[in-house]
N, C-alpha and C positions, 0 to 999 in steps of 0.2 A: 382726329381721334375723338373729339367731343361729339361730333356728328355720329360716329359709329356707336358711341355709348348711348346717345339719345335714341338711335334706331333700335338698339338692343333692348333698352328699357321699354320702348313703345311696343315692340313685339312681345316682350315678356308680359306686359300688362294685358295685351290682347289675348295671349295664351291663358292667363289666369282667369280672365272673364269667360272665355270659352270653357275652361275646365269647370268653373263654378256652375255655368249653365248646364253642362253635362251631368254634374253631380245632382243638381236640382231636378233635372229631367228624369234621371235614373231613380231618384228617391220617389218622384211622383209615380212612375211606373210600378215600382215595388209596392207603394202604398195603395194604389188603386186595386192592384191584384189581391193584396192581403185583405182589403176592405170587402171586396167582392166575395172572397172566400168566407169571411166572417158572416156576411149576409146569407150566403148559400147554406151555411151550417146553422143559421138561426141563433148564433151565440150573441145574445144581447150585450153581455158584459164585454165581449171582445169588440163588438160594434161601437160601444160607448168609448172605448179607448181611442178611437179615431176622431171623435167629436172635439172640436175646438173648445178648450176650457172656458173661454169667454162666452161661447154659445150656451154651454151647460150652466153657467152662472145666471145668464139672463133668461134662459128657458129650460129650467131643470125638468127632468122627467118625473112625473108623479108615479105613485104606486099603480094607479089605474093604467097609465101608459105602459109600464113594464108588464102588467098582466095581459094587456092586449097583444104584446109581442109573443106571449106564451100561447095565445089562442090561434096563431097562424104558423104555417110552415112555408118557407120560401121555396117555390117550385122552379123559378127561373130568374135569371138576372142578366139582361141583355143591354150592354152599354154601348153608347155611341162614343166616338173618339172625344177625348177631352179637348176643349178649345180655350185658348187664352182669353182671360176676362179682365186683365190688368196686370200690373207688376206683381209677380209672385202669386197670381190667382189664375185658376182655371175653372171652367164650367163643364159639367158633363150631364147628359140626360140619359137616364137608365129606365128601361121598362122592366118592372118586377111583377112576376106572377106570384100571388099568395093563395094559400089554401087554408080555409077555415077548418080547424081540426074538429070542431063540433058538428058543423053542417056538411062538411066535405064539399063545399062550393069553392070554386077557384075564380079569381078575378085578377085583373091587371091594374097596376097603379104606375104612374109616371113620377119618377123622382128627379127633381131638378137640383142637382148638386153644385155647390160652390165650395171649392177647395182653396185653402190659403197656405202658403209656405212660410214657416216661421224660421227666419234666418238665424236666430239665436240658437234654437235647438236643432236646426237642420231637418225638420220634420214637416210633413204636410198634414193638415187637419181639415176635416169637413166642417165648414162654417155654417152650412145650411141645416145641420142636425140630421138625425136619423130619418128614414123615409116615413112619410105619413101613411101608415097602413089603414087609416080610417077613411081615406078618400074614396069616393064612389068611382066605379069603373066608367070610363069614357066611351 
């Protein structure tokens, strides 16, 4: 009887762990899609909602940074699959094409993203911040 109870508890714990992993994975999928859409629409305020609050504290966006985002349109957003980077962390590399609205010149930038899962809020946040739209084309 005790052995049966122990086996049941072990299987229950394994099931809970698997369910938690699925919930975290599904949240990541939804977050990455929503963030990609915010980038494609060029909605800076919506993009900022995905940035890790600690990142915003240590690296706040200046008014100049915000104005730079108004000077470009996002033409394409091509992501590679997210790869595990540690417990509750993933990395993703994204190629983004931006168009300068004044000069009508298009260029590509590479965004190296680091995403972290906050277990308390059950949300993923981008710890690497918004894409560096000032980087030179490679």
